[in-house]
N, C-alpha and C positions, 0 to 999 in steps of 0.2 A: 502469560504471554505478554511480551513487550514488543511493539512494532516501531521500527525506525525507518525513516525515508531520507535519502540523500538527494535533495533537490538539484544539486549540481550535476548529478549523474542522470537524472530523469530526462528522457527524450520525448515525453508527452504522448506516448502511444495510447494511453488510456485504458489498457486492458485491466488494470487494477480496479478502476472505477466500475467497469462493467461487471467484474467478478465479485467485488466486495464494496458496494456503494455505501454501506454503513460505516466503513472504515476509511475509505479513500475518496477524495474529490480532486478536481483539477482547477487551477487558477484560470479565470476567464481570459486573461490577457495573453497567456502563452501556453496553456495546457499542462503546465508543470504540476506534478502531484502535490496534494496537500493531505496531511494526516488528520482525519476527523476524530479518530479514537485510538490513542497509543496503547491502550489496554482493552482490546475488544472482549466482549462477553464470549463465553464458551461456545455458543451457537454460531459465532462468527469465525472461529478458529480455522476450520477447514477451508473456507473461502479465502481467508487472509493468507493462509499458506499457499494456496493455489495462485493467488495474485502475485505473491513474491516469486513463485517458481516460474511464472510466465513472463515476468518483467524483462523486456529485452535489454534493458540497461543495467539490470541487477541493482536497482536503486532502492529496493525494499529488503530490509533484513529483519529477522525475527529472533528475539532472545527469549528462550523458554525458561530461563532460570529466574526471571523476575516475576 
């Protein structure tokens, strides 16, 4: 699994951080997503997929081929 975030699309809702705090964080100054782990461990996959699914800005994409 390879995770990508588009900070330009992020609206700072923070759902990703609540769901997968090991993978995502937010910048203090504006709440925009930051990616802590672009290749999360297997135990983080389900939460990472859920975070991508609930992102209101569709700023998180997952590539399973990598």
